[in-house]
N, C-alpha and C positions, 0 to 999 in steps of 0.2 A: 753451423752444424750441417752435416751432410744428410741427405734424405734417408739413407739407410740407418744412420744413427738415430734419427728422429723416429722412424718407424719402429726400430728396436726398442726405444724407450717407451713408446706407446704400448707395444705388445707386453713389455714387462709390467707396465702400469695395469694393464688389463688382467694379467696373471695375478698380480698382487691383490687386486680388487676381488677376484674370484676366490683367492685363498682367504681373504678377510671375511668375505661373505660366508664361506663354509664354517670358519671358526665361530662367527657370530651366531649362526643358526644352530650349530652344535651346542654352544653354550646356552642359548635360550631354551632349547629342547631339554637339556640336562636339568636346568632349573625348573622348568614347567613339569617335567615328568617326576621330579623328586620332591617338589613342593616347597622349595626355598626361594627367597628373593635374591636379587642382584643389587649391588651397591657400587657406585662409582668411586673413584679416588677422591674427587672433590666432596662428595657426600660424606665419605668416611672421615676426611679431614675436618669437616664441619662438626661431625659427631664428637671427635676427639677434642676439638677446641671448645665445644659447648660443655664439656665435662658430663655429658649424658652417661648414665650408668649402663654399661654393656661390657661384654667380654669379647676381646679381640684375640683370636687364636691363629698363630702362625703355624702352618702345618708342614713346613719344610723340615729337612734334617736338622738336628741340633747344631751341627757345625756351621750350616748356612745361616741359621738363626743367630748364632753367636757372632757372625761377621757383620750383622746389621739387620735390624727388624723395625717394623713400624712402632711408633711410640705406644707404650703400654701393652704391647702384645705379649702373650705367653706362648710357650712352645708345646705342641703335641703333634708328633710326626705321623703322617698318613702315607700310604703307598703312592708313588708317583704316577704310575701308568695303569695299574690293575684296578678296575672298579670292583670294589667289594660289595656286590649287590645281594648276594645270597645269605652270607653269614659272616660274622666277625671272625677274621682269620688271624690269630695271634702270630703265626709264622710270618705274615706280611706286615704285622704291626710291631715287629721287634720285641715281642713279648708283652706289649701293652694289652691290657684286658679291657673289655667293654666297660667294666665297673670303674676302671681308671678314668675313662672318658666321661662317664656319668658324674663321677665325683668332681671332675674339673668343671663341667658345665653347670652343675648344681641346680638352681631354681629353673623349673620348666617354663616360667614366664619371662625369664631373662632374655634380653636381646643378645644374640650371638652373631659374630661376624668372623668368617674364616677367610684367611688370606694365604697366598702362596708366593710364587716367584713371578708368574706371568699368566696370561689368559689361557694358554693351551695346557696348563698344568692340571692334572686330574686330582691332585691331593685335596684341593679346596672342595671339589665336587664330592669326593668320598666323605670328607668330614661333614659337610652340610647335609648330605643325604642321610648319613647315620644319625645326625642330631634330629632330623625330622622323623626318621624311623623310630627313634627312642622317645618320641612324644614332645619334642620341643617345637614351639610354634612361631617364635620370632627369630627365624634363622635366615642369614644372608651370606652370600659369597661375594667376596671382593676379587673379581677375576683378574684385574690388572696386576695385583700383587706388588711386590717390592719394585719391580721394574717400572710400572706405571707411577708409583709413588715417587721414585727418583726422577722419572720423566717430567713430573709436575714441579720439580724443584724442591720437594719436601725432604727433610733430613731424616736419617735413620738413627735409632738408638743402638748402642752396643752393650 
């Protein structure tokens, strides 16, 4: 390998690390500021395998959910990029109402896990933030989503 290729690879590696750091810090700050926890793909797989009672909510579009989702997940779509921090906006929610979300979540003591497609997706953040805002206390975001699930070699349901 030539020196210029080697240097180029190192620079790319540094840029990738800087980008990963930024995503990680943004994610941690979103969780801390909003009052929800984070759960890894391996931890979520263990919860599913143990048959622990919890609600797993896939917050992607229905058509993406239909192509494959984590085992046992139900679908409730949240906006992809807009953070709904001030009020529930039905126009962003495709007409879904706050009451629909509360009805799905049910018991305030229930463990809730929100998953999306990948770490940088804000759908999971929106959902977890709103669950906490509505008084739910056992709220987690699975940031790696479907892509991390597949990356670990786990299968999806259709």
